[in-house]
Wavefront OBJ file of the C-alpha trace (Angstrom):
o trace
v 103.054 119.013 94.382
v 101.939 116.108 92.226
v 99.174 115.803 89.670
v 97.536 112.390 89.498
v 95.715 111.387 86.293
v 92.666 109.158 86.825
v 91.273 107.621 83.638
v 88.374 105.356 82.692
v 86.012 107.095 85.120
v 82.326 106.172 85.178
v 79.732 108.791 84.255
v 78.628 108.828 87.892
v 82.039 110.005 89.167
v 81.993 113.242 91.167
v 84.902 115.375 92.407
v 83.886 114.613 96.007
v 84.116 110.874 95.320
v 87.656 111.094 93.948
v 88.732 113.426 96.747
v 87.416 110.980 99.360
v 89.187 108.016 97.743
v 92.520 109.848 97.404
v 92.407 111.342 100.922
v 93.024 107.830 102.240
v 96.615 108.334 101.056
v 97.203 111.998 101.854
v 95.997 115.564 101.492
v 94.078 116.491 98.324
v 94.110 120.144 97.292
v 92.019 120.004 94.117
v 90.053 117.620 91.883
v 88.979 118.396 88.314
v 86.870 116.152 86.095
v 86.759 116.212 82.301
v 84.691 114.548 79.562
v 85.698 114.383 75.903
v 83.589 113.012 73.080
v 85.361 110.270 71.123
v 83.097 108.992 68.383
v 80.156 107.224 70.024
v 81.840 107.184 73.433
v 82.674 109.758 76.052
v 86.126 109.586 77.620
v 85.938 110.652 81.277
v 89.019 111.386 83.344
v 90.134 113.459 86.276
v 93.154 115.237 87.713
v 93.817 115.080 91.427
v 96.304 117.518 92.984
v 98.204 116.254 96.012
v 100.897 118.338 97.744
v 102.934 115.287 98.864
v 104.543 113.518 95.910
v 105.140 110.327 97.931
v 101.453 110.155 98.868
v 100.495 110.632 95.211
v 102.825 107.821 94.129
v 101.435 105.511 96.783
v 97.833 106.322 95.827
v 98.679 105.745 92.177
v 100.333 102.396 92.873
v 97.483 101.141 95.079
v 94.493 102.530 93.139
v 95.566 101.730 89.568
v 93.308 98.996 88.187
v 90.859 99.152 91.105
v 87.086 99.296 90.561
v 85.191 102.572 90.900
v 81.547 102.792 89.908
v 81.694 99.578 87.890
v 84.858 100.510 85.938
v 88.531 99.792 86.508
v 90.314 103.124 86.873
v 93.714 103.916 85.403
v 95.871 105.996 87.724
v 99.265 107.584 86.994
v 101.351 110.376 88.513
v 102.592 113.105 86.149
v 102.773 110.846 83.095
v 104.165 107.729 84.827
v 102.658 104.666 83.167
v 101.775 101.785 85.471
v 100.689 98.275 84.453
v 96.943 97.666 84.516
v 95.532 95.264 87.091
v 92.019 94.811 85.711
v 90.157 94.734 82.456
v 88.241 97.772 81.272
v 84.504 97.450 81.827
v 82.257 97.899 78.811
l 1 2 3 4 5 6 7 8 9 10 11 12 13 14 15 16 17 18 19 20 21 22 23 24 25 26 27 28 29 30 31 32 33 34 35 36 37 38 39 40 41 42 43 44 45 46 47 48 49 50 51 52 53 54 55 56 57 58 59 60 61 62 63 64 65 66 67 68 69 70 71 72 73 74 75 76 77 78 79 80 81 82 83 84 85 86 87 88 89 90
């Protein structure tokens, strides 16, 4: 089992959207979305549970820095930090 962190999510992100995107790489068992207030901004992120660790790593490697809803998402597996491929949208 692997937990994939997905950061820099747009306000329009839905659990179904993330599940659909991650299912391209393997089975998804659960998606949770969170929003935290940080000053004048809201930090939105999600956790995607995937039973196959290799599928989670592949999804993380291929989705990190990709656009989703006008923002470039940050994707890591269980705390693994990957280099960013895009600039954060404002």
